[in-house]
C-alpha positions in Angstrom: 70.6 -57.9 5.5 73.2 -57.5 8.2 70.5 -57.4 11.0 69.2 -60.8 9.8 72.4 -62.5 10.3 74.1 -60.8 13.3 71.7 -62.0 15.9 71.9 -65.7 15.0 75.6 -65.6 14.6 76.0 -63.9 17.9 73.8 -66.5 19.7 75.7 -69.5 18.1 79.1 -67.8 18.9 78.1 -67.9 22.7 77.1 -71.5 22.5 80.4 -72.4 20.9 82.6 -70.3 23.2 83.7 -73.2 25.4 84.5 -75.4 22.3 88.2 -76.1 21.8 90.0 -75.1 18.6 89.7 -77.7 15.7 93.1 -77.3 14.1 94.0 -80.9 15.0 90.9 -82.2 13.6 92.1 -82.2 9.9 92.8 -80.2 6.8 89.5 -81.0 4.9 86.2 -79.4 5.5 83.0 -80.2 3.8 79.9 -78.0 3.9 76.4 -78.8 3.2 74.5 -75.3 2.6 71.3 -73.7 1.8 72.1 -71.0 -0.6 70.0 -67.8 -1.4 71.3 -66.5 -4.9 70.1 -62.7 -5.8 71.4 -61.5 -9.1 71.0 -58.0 -10.6 70.4 -58.6 -14.3 70.1 -55.0 -15.4 71.0 -54.0 -18.9 74.1 -52.0 -19.3 74.3 -51.9 -23.1 72.2 -52.6 -26.2 74.5 -53.7 -29.1 71.8 -55.0 -31.6 68.3 -54.2 -31.8 66.4 -54.8 -35.1 63.1 -55.1 -33.4 62.9 -51.6 -32.0 62.9 -52.0 -28.1 61.4 -49.1 -26.2 64.2 -46.7 -25.2 63.6 -47.2 -21.6 63.7 -51.0 -21.5 65.4 -52.4 -18.4 65.4 -55.8 -16.9 66.1 -57.8 -13.7 67.0 -61.4 -12.9 64.9 -63.6 -10.6 66.3 -64.8 -7.3 66.8 -68.5 -6.5 67.4 -70.9 -3.5 69.4 -74.0 -4.0 71.5 -76.6 -2.0 75.1 -76.2 -2.1 78.2 -78.4 -1.4 81.5 -76.6 -0.4 84.8 -78.4 -0.3 87.7 -76.5 1.6 91.2 -77.5 2.0 93.5 -75.9 4.8 97.0 -75.3 3.6 97.8 -73.9 7.0 95.6 -73.4 10.1 94.8 -69.8 8.9 94.8 -70.3 5.1 92.5 -72.4 3.0 91.1 -72.8 -0.6 87.6 -73.5 -1.2 85.3 -74.6 -4.1 81.6 -74.9 -4.4 79.1 -77.2 -6.3 75.7 -76.0 -7.3 73.4 -75.1 -10.2 71.1 -72.2 -10.1 68.1 -71.3 -12.3 66.9 -67.9 -13.3 64.3 -65.9 -15.5 65.0 -62.5 -16.8 61.9 -60.1 -16.8 61.6 -56.6 -18.1 61.0 -54.0 -15.5 60.6 -50.9 -17.8 59.8 -50.4 -21.5 58.2 -53.8 -21.6 56.9 -54.2 -18.0 56.2 -57.8 -16.9 57.5 -59.4 -20.2 59.6 -62.6 -19.5 62.6 -62.2 -21.9 64.5 -65.3 -20.8 63.2 -68.5 -19.1 64.8 -71.2 -17.2 68.5 -70.1 -17.5 70.5 -72.7 -15.7 73.9 -71.5 -14.4 76.9 -73.3 -13.0 79.1 -70.8 -11.2 82.4 -72.6 -11.0 84.2 -70.8 -8.1 87.5 -71.0 -6.5 88.5 -68.7 -3.5 91.5 -68.3 -1.1 90.4 -67.5 2.5 92.1 -66.3 5.6 90.8 -67.5 9.0 91.1 -65.8 12.3 91.1 -68.2 15.3 88.8 -67.0 18.1 88.5 -70.5 19.7 85.2 -72.1 18.8 84.4 -69.2 16.2 86.5 -68.7 13.2 85.6 -65.7 11.0 87.2 -65.5 7.6 87.5 -63.4 4.5 88.4 -64.5 1.1 88.9 -63.4 -2.7 88.8 -65.6 -5.8 87.7 -66.3 -9.3 84.5 -67.6 -11.0 83.6 -68.8 -14.3 79.8 -68.6 -15.0 78.9 -71.4 -17.1 75.2 -71.2 -18.6 74.2 -74.8 -19.6 70.8 -73.8 -20.8 68.4 -71.1 -21.5 65.1 -70.7 -23.3 63.3 -67.8 -24.9 61.0 -66.1 -22.5 57.1 -66.2 -23.1 57.1 -62.4 -23.9 59.7 -63.0 -26.8 58.2 -66.1 -28.7 55.2 -64.1 -30.2 57.9 -61.7 -31.7 59.4 -64.7 -33.5 62.3 -65.5 -31.2 63.4 -69.2 -31.6 66.5 -69.3 -29.6 68.1 -67.3 -26.7 71.8 -67.6 -25.4 73.8 -66.1 -22.5 77.6 -66.0 -22.7 79.9 -67.7 -20.4 82.1 -65.2 -18.6 85.1 -65.1 -16.0 84.6 -62.8 -12.8 85.7 -61.8 -9.4 84.3 -63.1 -6.1 84.7 -61.4 -2.5 83.8 -63.6 0.3 83.3 -63.3 4.2 81.7 -65.5 6.9 82.4 -67.7 10.0 82.7 -71.2 10.9 81.4 -72.0 14.4 82.5 -75.2 16.1 80.0 -77.6 17.9 82.0 -79.5 20.3 85.4 -81.0 19.4 84.4 -83.6 16.9 84.8 -81.5 13.8 81.1 -80.7 13.3 80.1 -77.1 13.1 77.7 -74.5 11.5 78.8 -72.0 9.0 77.6 -68.6 7.6 78.9 -67.4 4.4 78.3 -64.3 2.0 79.8 -63.9 -1.4 79.5 -61.0 -3.9 80.3 -61.9 -7.6 81.2 -59.4 -10.0 80.5 -60.8 -13.5 78.4 -59.7 -16.6 77.0 -61.7 -19.6 75.9 -61.0 -23.2 72.2 -62.0 -23.9 71.2 -62.8 -27.5 67.9 -63.4 -28.9 67.7 -65.0 -32.4 64.7 -65.3 -35.0 65.9 -68.6 -36.6 69.5 -67.7 -37.6 69.0 -63.8 -37.5 70.4 -62.1 -34.5 67.6 -59.8 -33.4 68.7 -58.5 -30.1 72.0 -58.3 -28.2 72.4 -56.8 -24.7 75.0 -56.6 -22.1 73.8 -57.4 -18.6 75.3 -56.8 -15.2 74.7 -59.9 -13.0 76.9 -59.2 -9.8 74.9 -61.6 -7.6 74.8 -61.8 -3.7 75.2 -65.4 -2.7 74.1 -66.1 1.0 74.6 -69.4 2.6 74.1 -71.1 5.8 74.4 -74.8 7.0 76.4 -77.5 8.5 80.2 -78.1 8.3 82.4 -81.1 9.1 86.2 -81.0 9.3 88.4 -84.1 9.2 
């Protein structure tokens, strides 16, 4: 992953080197990003199982690529707070025990996130590191195609709080406030998945999500 981003970042940094610092442009920065979301999804615990899952059953979540809007406020030239707005969609498939079986379909997630960031001013290039909190809000999920023949009628994923680590860089294009940005976040958050047959809880499992969220796009500070 590092090799994919180091070369473009270095090239843009060279182009931006003559640019002046943007501290006088403004305190608000808006970013329009393309974001790649890569969650884990593995089972860490089986709490309820009345259907007799194979002992080796394991799962993974699908990746997703989505547009993202980020809004950032600079409290000082070196310190800011940022929030993002996006919705991602994922399936959960079995990788062992029931290989290839779709267990959860079209699970839609809003990862409400707030981070505090510290920026290092290197002229036109401003690398940063951040830490914050997230709330994973699942707004919808459907039983996977592999569970419907077993009588599953409803699937839910629990909303959870978690931790976020962040790093990246903003690179100025001239002195108008326009720039490009590269950002990487690692979330640490779990969820509880439940499968119901009518009103009966058939399966309940704990899952590690811990997604990598990699973004790149344009920024404008004013």
